[in-house]
Residue, then its C-alpha position, 0 to 999 in steps of 0.5 A: m568848194f572850188i566855186p569861190f576859187f573860180l569866182e576869185l579868179k574872175a574877180a582878179k581878171v583871169p579870163v576863166s570860163l565855166r567850161e574850163y571850170l567844168s573841165l577842172l572838175e572832170g579831171l578831179e572826177a577822173g582821178l588825175v590827182d589824188y589828195d596831192v596839193e601840188g598836183f592839184y595846183y598844176l591841174a588847176r593851172a593847166a585847166l584854167v589859165k590860157d595865157e602865161r601872162h595870167i599865171d602870176r595872178f592865178d598863183q596869187v589867187f591860189a595862195h589866197v584861197f587855199k592859204g594854209i593847205e598842208a602848211l601845218a607841221g605834223e603836230g598841228a594836224i587835228d587827230v581823229e579823237n580830237l575832232p572839234e564838232e562845233w568847227l565842223r558844224r560851222l564849216a558845214e553851214k558855211h559851205l553847204s547849199d540848202d540842197e546839200k543840207k537837205l541831202v545831209e538830212a536825208l543821209g541821217g542828219f548832221e550827227k550821223l555825218m559826224e559818226t561817219l566822218k570819224k569812222r572814215l578817218e579811222e579807216q584812212k589813218g595810215r592808208h595810202q593817199g589814194g584811198s577810195k573813201w577820202i572825205g570830200t569826194a564829189g565836192t559836197s563835203p564840208f570838210g574840204a574836197y579831195g583832202y583840201n580844207p579851205e580853212g587850212v586844217r588837215i583832218g586825220q593826217n599826222e604829217s605834211r606829205h610834201r612840206r613844200a607845196v605852198k612854195v610852188w605858187d608862192k615863188r610866183e616864177f611867172k610874175n614878169f609875164d603879168d601884163s600889168v607890170e614892167l618887163g625884163t628883157r626877155n618879155i620885152k622880146v616876146a612883145l616886140k616880136r609882134l612887130r616883126r614882119w618876115v619876108r622871103e629874100g636871099a638864097d634858097e637855103e632853108f628846108d621847106l617842109p610844106g613845099t616838099i610834102h606838096a611836091t612829093a604828093e604831086h609828083g609821086y616821088l620824094d621832091v625836096q623843096t627849099r626856100p629863102e631864109r626868113r629875115n626880119a624886114v622891119k626897119l625901126l627908128m628909136f628916139f630915147d629921152v636921157g637925163g633928168s627924171m629919166d634916170d629913174h627908168i635907166k634899167v628898164v629903158e636899157e632892157l628895152f633898147s637891148a631887146s630891140r637890138a636883139e630883135f631888129r637888124q635894121l635899127e637906128y637910134f638917137y638920144f634927146h632930152n625931155c622933148l625933141y628939138e633941132g638936134v639929136w645925138k648918138d653918144n651921150r658923152r659927146r651930146h654937145s660936140e657931136v649933135i646931128p640936125t633933126h632935119d637930117v634925120l627926117h630926110k635920111y630915113g624913109h616912110d617904111y621905118k617904124v618910129i618909137f619915142v621912149g621917155d617919161a614926157s615929164m617936163s615943163p609945158y614951156e619945153i613943149a609949147y614955146a621957143g626958148g623953153s628948153v632947160e639946156h639951150w635956146n631952142p629957136e622953135p618949140g618942141a611940139l613943132w618938131l614932134q609934129r614934123v616927125i608925125a607928118q613923116w611917120p604918121n603912126a609914130i608912138w611914144i612909150n612911157p616907162t612911168r606907171e600909167k596910173h600916174w600920167s594924169y598928175t603931169h600936164s606935159i604927159k597929156m600934152i605929148g599924148d595929144i600930139f601923138s593922138g593918144r598913141m602913148y603906151p606904158l612900158t608893160l606887156s600889154g602896153l607894148e602889144s598895143a604899141t606894136r599893134e599900132l605900128s603894124r597898121k598901114h597909114 
C-alpha cells in the first residue's frame, strides 16, 4: 500500500529512490515502529528525505496520501460486529495485485479471508498495540498495512491513540526550507554561506585538532597545534532598488540585507531607483542631497568584490535604453550603459529578483535586464540564491 505514497513523492519532485523505499520497508519489517502513525511519519521522513528543503513537500504528500488516518473520534471507528464487507471487498479489489488476489484464493478465498479478519480483530480488541497478528503485516492486506488505512477508517479500534498525529505533518514547520518559496532571514543565511570563502589569517589562536593528531602521532608525545582563526574573506558590494514597485518586496529584501550583513564582514551597499544611473546613495532620507557618483563607486572597489543587484527590474523600457528615460531626473546616459560598466568591472555580477520567476515573462524590462546580465538573474528563493552564489564563486 506504500507504493502510491512512493509514486506521489516522486510526482511532487521529492528525489526519493527505490533503495530508500526499500529501506523504509526494511525498517517496518524490523519493527522499528508498530501501529503508530506518528512513528511511521518520522521513520518515513528519515528514510525517504535526504535534504531538509524537501521536508515540506514530503509533509504535503504524506497528508494527502494518508489523509484521515486516526483523525476519527472513537465513536467513528468501525466496530468488529459492523464491518462493511462490501467496503472491504472493494478495497481489496483496489489495492491487491493479480498475484496477491491469487494468493488470497490460495488461502481459501475472500470469504475465508473475511472470516479470518473478523477473528483477528476480536482477538486484538483491547490488546497492546504491539500485537503480532495485526492486519496488514507484510503489506498485502487490503485493510491497511500495519494498522493504517488509505481510506481513513480505523478498523477494530475504539479510540484514537494519539488524537494529534495528523497535526505533526499538517504543521509544515519546514515550509520555509522549500526551494520554491521566498525565504526568511535564517534560510537566506544558509544559502549565502555557499559564498563564504574562508582563509587563514591572524594570530594562531584556534585549536587545530587534525594537526594535533598528526603531530602527536609523528612525535610520539602530545603535541598541541594551533592555527589562525577562520575569517570570512569575501568582499560583497550590493545595490538595492528602492521605491515604487519595490515597496511590495520590502520585507523580504530587508531579510536579505539583514542576513548579508550578518554573514559578511566586508559588505558595502548602495541604493538606486529602478535602474542604475550616474548617482547612488547610502541614506534614503538624503537620496537627493547626498548622491555618490557611480563613477566613484566603480573606481573605489576592486575586482575582488562580489556584486549583487537586488530589484524587481520592473520599469519602463525607456528607463533602461534611453538617455532621459528616468522617471525621477534627466539622466544624461541610459541606464543600460551604467549596468554594462558595472559588468565590465565585475564580470560575474548578478541580479536577484524578488518577483516570482513565473511572472518574469510578463514584464519586458525584466528580460532586458536579464539580457544585460547574460541571464544571471535569479529569484529570491533558496534554489535561486544557491545558483546565484555558485555563479559569484566562479572565477572569471
